[in-house]
N, C-alpha and C positions, 0 to 999 in steps of 0.2 A: 504493500500500500504506500509506504513512504517513498519507495523508488518510483512508483507511478507518479506521485505528486511532484517529485524532484525532476523527473524527465519532462513532465508537463510544464513546470516552471521554466526550465532551461529552453525548451524548444518553442514554447508559445509566448514567452515574455522576454527572456534575456537575449536570445539570439535575434529576434526582430528588432529590439532596441539597439543592439550593437551593430546590426546590419544597416539600420537606418542612419545611425551616427557615422558609420564608415562611408556610406554613399554621400551623406551630407558633406563630410570632409573632402571627399573627392570633388564634388560639385563646386565647393568653395575654392579649391585649388585651380580648377579649370576656369572659373569665373575670374579670379584674380589675375591669372595668366592672360586671359583674353583682354581684359580692360587695360592691363599694363602694355601689352603689345600694341593695342590700338592707340594708346597715348604715345608710345615710342615711335610708331609709324608717322606721327604728325610732327616730329622734331625735324627741323631743317638744319642740316650739318654743313660745315664749311671747313676746308683744309687750308691752314695758314702756314706759309713757309717763313721761317725766321732766318734772315741772312745776318750773321753776326758782324760786328764792326771789325776792321782790320786789327785794331789794338784792343784786346780784351784785358783790361788791367784790374778787373774786379774779381774777387774770390767767388766761389759758388754760393756764398751767403746771399749775393744779389738774386740768384735764382730761387733761393729759399723764400725770400721776401715776395718774389713774383708768385710762387706757388701758393703762398698763404693768402695773399691779397686778391689774386685773380681767380683761383680755381677752388678755393675752399667754400663751396656753396652749401652750407649746412642750414637746414630749415625743418620746421615741424609741419607735417602734412595733416590736415584735418581728415576726419572720417570720410566725408564726401569726396574730397580730393583723392585720397589714397585708395578707397575701396569701391567707389562708384566711377570716378573719372580715370582711375589707374595712374595717377601722377607718380612719377619716380624722380629721384635726384639725378641731376645731370652728371654725366661722366665725361672724361676728357682723355685724349690719347697723346702722349709725348713720344715723338718718333725720331729716330736717327736712321737715315736711309742712304744707301749707295746705289746709284744708277750708273753702271759701267764705270765705277770708280769715282764718280762725282758725288760728294757727300752733302747731304741736306739735313736741316733740322725742321721738323714740322710739329704743329699742334692742331689736332682735330677737335673741333668745338661746336656746340650749337650756335647758330648765328646770333641768338639773343645775347650771348656772352661775348661776342667778338669785340665790341667797343671797349669793354673792361679789360680784356686781354691785351689789346693794343696799347691802351694808356698805361697799364702796369708794366708791360714789357719796355716801353719807351722810358718809363720812370727809372728803370734799373739799367737799361742799355740804350742811352739816348741816340747813339749813332747807328743802331741796327736798322734793318729794313724789313717790313712785314708786307707780304703780298699774298693774295688768294691764288691758289693753284688747283689744277685738276688732280683728282685722286690718282696717284701713280699705280695703285694696284689694278686699276681698270685696264691697263695695258696688257695684263696677263689674263687671257680670257677664261681658261680653265686648265685643270690638270687631268689629262686623259690620254688614252692611247693615240688619239688623233691630234692632240695638241702639240704645238712646237715647244712647249715649256716643260721643265722638270722642276720639282720642288722638294726641299727637305725643311722641316720646321720642328720646333719644340717649344714648350713652355718651361717656366722655372718655378720651383717651390723652394721654401726655406729648409735648411738642414735641421733647425731647431725651432722651438716655439717662437712666435714673433716678438715676444718680450725681449729676446736677445737681439741686440743691434748688429748690423753688418759693419764692415770697415768703411768709414766715411772719409770725406775730404779732410775733416779735422784731424784724423789719424795720420794723414799724409802731410800735415803741417800747412795746408792751404788756408786755414783760418787765420794764420799769423802773417799772411801777405809777405812771403819771402821774395827775394829778388828773382827776376824771371829766370835767370840761368840756373837757379837752385830748385825750381819748382819740380815736383813729381806729381803729375796729374793722373788720377786713375782712369779718366776717360780717354786718355791718349791711345792705349792699346785698341780700343774699340774703333776710334776714328781712323787710326793707322791701318787696321785690317780692312775696314770698309773701303778705304781708298785704294786698296790693292785689287779690287774687282776689275776683271778684264771685259772686253767687248762681249756683249750678250749675257753678262752676269749682273745680278742684283743681290744686295743684302739688306734685309729689313729688320728693324727692331722697334717694338712698340711697348710702351709702359702705360697701361690703362688704369686710370685712377678715379676715385670718387670719395668724398668725405666719409670717414669710417663711422658706421653705426652698428658694427658687429657686436653681438651679444653672446655671452657665455652663460651656461647654466650654473646656478648657484645651488650648492648642496642643501642649505637650509636658509630660509624656509622654502617650501616647494613652490614651483612655478615662478620663481624669481630669477633674475639674471643680472649680470654686471657687464661693464664695458671693458675695452681692451686696456685701459689704464689700471683698473682694479685687477685685471688678469695679470698684468706685469708684476704688481705687488705680490700676488699669490705665488707667482713663479719665484720671486726673490725669497719669499718665506720658505718655499719648498727647498730651495738650495741651501738655506741656512739652518734648516731643521736639525741636521746631524750635529751642528755646533751650538745648539741652544739647550740651556738647562735651567731648571727652576730650583731655587733654594729658599728655605724658610728664613724669614726675617727675624732677627733677634728681638726678644721682648715683645713680639707680636705673633702669638700662636695662631696658626691657621692662615697667616699671610705669607705669600710667596713672591719673590722678585724674579724677574726674567732676565737672564744674562745671555748675550750672544757674543761668542768669540769667533769671529770670522777669520779664517786663515788668510795670510797675505796674498796667496795666489787667487783668491776669490774677490778681493777688494775691488780690483779694477773693473771686473765684469759686473759686480753689484752696482758700482757707481755709474757705469755706462747704461745699465738697464734702468736705473732710476732717472738718468738724464734723458733717456729716449722719450719718456712720457711727458717731458716738459714742453714738447713741441707738438703741434697738431698732427694728427695721423690721417693717412689716406688708405682706404682699401685699395689694394694694388694687385694687378695681374701683369705678367711679363711674357711676351711671346716674340720669338725671332724666326725668320725664314731666310733660307738661301734659295734664290730662284734664278734659273739660267736656261738658255736654250739647250735642248737635249744634246746637241753636238759639242757643246763646250762645258757641260755640267762636270764639275770637279769634285770628286768625293773628298779630297783633302780639305776643301773649304768647309764641308759639312762637319768634319772633325774639329776644325779650328773654331767654328762658331760655338760649339759646345763648351769651349774653354774661355769664352769671352769674359766671364764674370769672376774668374779666379782672383782677381786683384781686390775684390770686395769681401773676401773670406778671411775670417780669423777663427782658428780652431776653438779658442776659448769663448768666442762670441757666437757668430752666426755666419752663414754663407748661403750660396744658391746651389741647387741641384736640378738638373734637367728632368723633365717629366713630359708625358704625352708626346713623345717624339714620333715622327712618321717613319718608323722603321719596324721590322717584324719583332724584334726583341721587346718592344713596348707592349705587345699583346699576348704575353704568356711565355716568354723565354724561348728555349730551343725548339719546343713543339711548334710554336708559331712560325719560326724561321723555316721549318721543314714543310709545314702544311699550309701556311698562309699563301693564298694566290696573289699573283701580280695585280689582278683586278681589284681585290679587296684592299691592297696596299695603296693603289692609285686612288680609290675612293676616299681613303683616310687622308691622303695628301690634298685632294680637292676640298675636303671638308676643312682642313687646316687653312687653306687659302680663303674659303668663305668666312671663317671665323675671324681671320686677320682683317679681311676687308670690312667686316661689320664691326670690328673692334669690340667683340663680344666677350664679356667675362662675368658680368653681374646679372644680366637678365637672360638666362639661358633658355633654350627650347624646352618644351614640355617633357621631352624624354628624360631630362635630368631630374625631373620632379616626381615622376611616377614611381612608386616603390615596388618595382618588380625585382625580386631577388634573383641571384644566380641560382640555378642555371637557366632560368627563364629569360632574363634580360638579354643575354647575347643573341638569342634567336629573334627577339623583337627589335632590338636596336644594336645591331652587330658593330663592334669596334668603333665606338664613339668615345670622345674625350670628355671627361668631367673636369672643368677648369679648377685650378687651385688659386685662391686669393689669400692675402695676408695684409697686415697693417705695416706700412712703412711711414716714418715721420718725414717732415720736410727736409731735414738734413740728409737722410738716406736717399730721398728722391732727387735732391739737388746734386748728390754725388753721381747718380746714374745718368742724369740729364742736365748738362750745362755746357756752355761754350768754352772750348779750350783756349788757353792763353797763347801768346805769341811764340812760346817755346816750341809749340807743335807746328812745324813747317810742312804742312801737307798742301801741295799745290792744287789738289782737286777739291779742297774745302773752300767753298765760295764764301768770300768776305766782301764787305763794303770797303773799297780801296781808298776812298776819299771821305773826309769828314764834311758833313753839312753844317753850315753856320748861317745865322741870320744876318741880313745886311746891316751895316752900321746905321744907327738912327739919324745921323747928321747928313745923309745923302740929300742932294737938292731934289725937289719935286718937279 
């Protein structure tokens, strides 16, 4: 009798309620995705090329100020805006590109933000030139068996939690404004390698950013969360836990004092982690591509691009590791290298081209949001990339994207050769 009532309760009450809740959750996911994609489709984009001045005598701190003042568009969205209109935060793409060895700096932005970007860029680099250009990715139609192009690409993730900073321009002494001949600029290897592209070859790098609103689950209380700043403090506490002890205070029974004795080898990384949260953070995704005509595609360039970010790595702090690369070992090791067809790999490369062209990291297709577990998901959405994003502050971003100084003599890096000046006020009319 009890079993009959229990089975009736489960199948007639519990399962219908759970099923309805699950379907409602799915419907909510689909609705939110639909309205957000509808909002995104209405954003008008523009690609701006920034031609740096001939003499860049400012440290990357100038680029830090630009990122903070021009691109940090943090705002609270109301319920109608977010859940009915599908409003999303703007995102931007900082890009360094080589077209057959000619190196360019680009910023892709919504047209609504263009005036602010121009004024803030001129505020930091008065002699630079800003112009609207056509999207260079459109010159590559597709990656297919019939196409004239071949592509290799990958994305980058962090080696450690994002609370650990990467090696920045301050670690190279550029914040101290040394003499030009003594400067060691970490962006120089990137620009130098990009300038080595031959006829028919292109190298692309994009850093896609949006103001961080990442949330982490809090253990207590339930259903609460905290931001990346609090998460950094939690990581510091985890690191110092083995060196923390409590001892009872004399003449105060039941009262304990907390004592932390951090070893010397951890002091610097603790200081750097605490310093990272003193500057605003951007949710960040990084993607690079080597694109070339099939007859000149060079496998060695593919290997070289994987190592472009080694100068930003410190074993005690953080660094970058490639992920989602368009090669067989990314899809399951040696078995994929043996059984993965050329057609499947070509589709993965074409998908990488599409995601690069769309500058997509934050508002992914619905296939990334449907919870189909393995082994079902590979049959429904075979070999797709799930992007990795993480928080970098303005100092880290300015290290990855800034104009090199005069010490880098790359003839294929376009610069403004002459300074513009206003006419003297005493000219006769």
